[in-house]
LUMLUMLO-165570 format. One line per 3 residues: number of its first residue (from 1); for each residue z, y, x of C-alpha. Coordinates in steps of 0.5 Angstrom, whole numbers, always signed. Example, Ala and Ser with C-alpha at 12.3 -4.5 7.8 and 13.67 -1.06 7.14 Angstrom:
2
1> +16:-9:+25 ~ +14:-2:+27;
REM end
This chain:
252
1> +281:+191:+124 ~ +287:+195:+125 ~ +287:+201:+120;
4> +280:+200:+118 ~ +278:+196:+112 ~ +271:+195:+114;
7> +266:+195:+120 ~ +262:+201:+118 ~ +269:+205:+117;
10> +271:+203:+124 ~ +265:+205:+127 ~ +265:+212:+123;
13> +272:+213:+125 ~ +272:+213:+132 ~ +268:+212:+138;
16> +268:+205:+142 ~ +266:+204:+149 ~ +265:+196:+148;
19> +265:+191:+142 ~ +267:+184:+142 ~ +265:+180:+136;
22> +268:+174:+134 ~ +266:+173:+127 ~ +264:+166:+124;
25> +256:+165:+126 ~ +253:+167:+119 ~ +256:+174:+120;
28> +255:+175:+127 ~ +248:+178:+127 ~ +249:+183:+122;
31> +256:+185:+126 ~ +252:+186:+132 ~ +246:+190:+129;
34> +251:+195:+126 ~ +255:+196:+133 ~ +248:+196:+137;
37> +246:+202:+132 ~ +251:+206:+134 ~ +249:+205:+142;
40> +255:+201:+143 ~ +255:+195:+148 ~ +257:+188:+145;
43> +260:+181:+147 ~ +259:+176:+142 ~ +262:+169:+141;
46> +258:+163:+140 ~ +252:+162:+138 ~ +251:+170:+137;
49> +245:+169:+132 ~ +242:+164:+127 ~ +236:+163:+130;
52> +231:+165:+136 ~ +228:+170:+132 ~ +234:+173:+130;
55> +237:+173:+137 ~ +231:+176:+140 ~ +231:+182:+135;
58> +238:+183:+137 ~ +236:+184:+144 ~ +230:+189:+142;
61> +235:+193:+138 ~ +239:+193:+144 ~ +234:+197:+148;
64> +237:+195:+155 ~ +244:+196:+152 ~ +249:+190:+155;
67> +249:+184:+150 ~ +252:+178:+152 ~ +254:+171:+149;
70> +261:+170:+151 ~ +260:+163:+155 ~ +266:+162:+159;
73> +266:+154:+161 ~ +262:+155:+167 ~ +267:+160:+170;
76> +273:+154:+170 ~ +274:+153:+177 ~ +274:+146:+176;
79> +267:+146:+173 ~ +265:+150:+179 ~ +267:+145:+184;
82> +263:+140:+181 ~ +257:+143:+179 ~ +257:+146:+186;
85> +256:+138:+188 ~ +251:+136:+182 ~ +246:+142:+184;
88> +245:+139:+191 ~ +244:+132:+188 ~ +236:+130:+186;
91> +238:+125:+181 ~ +240:+124:+174 ~ +246:+128:+171;
94> +250:+128:+165 ~ +254:+132:+161 ~ +258:+130:+155;
97> +263:+134:+151 ~ +267:+131:+145 ~ +272:+134:+141;
100> +277:+132:+135 ~ +275:+135:+129 ~ +283:+136:+127;
103> +284:+140:+134 ~ +278:+144:+133 ~ +274:+144:+127;
106> +267:+148:+126 ~ +269:+155:+124 ~ +263:+156:+120;
109> +262:+149:+117 ~ +256:+146:+114 ~ +257:+146:+106;
112> +253:+140:+106 ~ +256:+136:+112 ~ +251:+134:+117;
115> +251:+137:+124 ~ +251:+144:+123 ~ +258:+145:+126;
118> +256:+141:+132 ~ +250:+145:+134 ~ +254:+152:+133;
121> +260:+150:+135 ~ +259:+145:+141 ~ +252:+145:+143;
124> +253:+152:+146 ~ +259:+149:+151 ~ +254:+144:+153;
127> +248:+149:+154 ~ +253:+153:+158 ~ +255:+147:+163;
130> +248:+144:+163 ~ +245:+151:+165 ~ +250:+152:+170;
133> +248:+145:+173 ~ +241:+146:+173 ~ +242:+153:+176;
136> +237:+156:+170 ~ +239:+158:+163 ~ +232:+156:+159;
139> +233:+149:+157 ~ +228:+146:+153 ~ +230:+138:+151;
142> +224:+133:+150 ~ +228:+129:+145 ~ +234:+130:+141;
145> +237:+125:+136 ~ +244:+125:+132 ~ +247:+125:+126;
148> +253:+129:+123 ~ +258:+126:+129 ~ +254:+126:+135;
151> +247:+129:+138 ~ +244:+127:+144 ~ +239:+131:+148;
154> +234:+129:+153 ~ +231:+133:+158 ~ +226:+131:+163;
157> +223:+135:+170 ~ +225:+135:+177 ~ +233:+135:+174;
160> +232:+130:+169 ~ +239:+130:+165 ~ +242:+128:+158;
163> +247:+132:+154 ~ +251:+129:+149 ~ +256:+133:+144;
166> +260:+130:+138 ~ +266:+129:+135 ~ +271:+124:+137;
169> +278:+121:+136 ~ +280:+126:+142 ~ +278:+131:+146;
172> +274:+129:+152 ~ +269:+132:+157 ~ +265:+129:+163;
175> +260:+130:+168 ~ +257:+124:+171 ~ +251:+123:+176;
178> +247:+118:+180 ~ +247:+118:+188 ~ +246:+113:+193;
181> +244:+108:+187 ~ +251:+109:+184 ~ +254:+112:+178;
184> +260:+117:+179 ~ +263:+121:+174 ~ +269:+126:+173;
187> +273:+129:+167 ~ +275:+136:+169 ~ +278:+137:+162;
190> +284:+140:+160 ~ +289:+138:+154 ~ +287:+139:+147;
193> +287:+145:+143 ~ +292:+143:+139 ~ +297:+143:+145;
196> +294:+149:+147 ~ +295:+153:+140 ~ +302:+150:+140;
199> +304:+153:+147 ~ +305:+146:+150 ~ +301:+147:+156;
202> +303:+154:+159 ~ +301:+153:+166 ~ +294:+151:+164;
205> +293:+157:+159 ~ +295:+161:+165 ~ +290:+158:+170;
208> +283:+156:+168 ~ +282:+158:+161 ~ +285:+165:+163;
211> +281:+165:+170 ~ +275:+164:+166 ~ +276:+169:+161;
214> +278:+174:+166 ~ +271:+173:+170 ~ +267:+173:+163;
217> +270:+180:+162 ~ +268:+182:+169 ~ +261:+180:+168;
220> +261:+184:+162 ~ +264:+190:+166 ~ +258:+189:+171;
223> +253:+189:+165 ~ +256:+195:+163 ~ +255:+198:+170;
226> +248:+196:+170 ~ +246:+197:+163 ~ +244:+190:+163;
229> +243:+185:+157 ~ +245:+178:+159 ~ +239:+173:+157;
232> +244:+168:+155 ~ +244:+170:+148 ~ +236:+168:+147;
235> +236:+162:+151 ~ +242:+159:+148 ~ +240:+160:+141;
238> +233:+158:+143 ~ +236:+151:+145 ~ +239:+151:+138;
241> +233:+152:+135 ~ +229:+147:+139 ~ +235:+142:+137;
244> +235:+143:+130 ~ +227:+142:+130 ~ +227:+136:+134;
247> +233:+133:+129 ~ +228:+134:+123 ~ +222:+130:+126;
250> +222:+123:+124 ~ +224:+118:+129 ~ +218:+115:+133;
REM end
């Protein structure tokens, strides 16, 4: 933190119009709560909280002050084009998101291994895309299965679908759907984060990711104007809670 040794020191030293929290997941709720206590709006990196109860407590502490989860995948123009088509299809949809751990390792890994990194780091992206496809944010899976390398969630209802997240040998994102008895799919994915970090893909950096970030920030600015708390934090962490619970249940 520029010129300050702690968050408390920074908050005491000057006034802020808003805050962006990008700490590891285990520290996020503590930081967000401290900032909200000073009545400062917050944009927080995924997952934002360790549990649904923690997320709900943060929203209660906000008391109408804007708190928004930093989900930006839905704002990629390529995703918007395909999600717009999928919303009009009554049949099954799939979202698949895999990443190479060498390119993007969990930033707060589970010391005992397992699926904590998948849940905290990748599942919020799947929530972002699946809720965009469904046009709603309240996702509750009927089934969940997985191990330390992959998690599969199955949703039922009018717009039944499958969300898969996992680690693979390469970065891969895919949207699939059924229409007219045929299977269709598209992979609106950019280059690996390794390429992004090394500066080998400046055109992409200047386009879709930055467009998405700009639109995310514009949405947060709109929250500030309306003094509105975005519901994604509670909804996304609720999905993470449901996934953890289903994964601990014995197989039937």
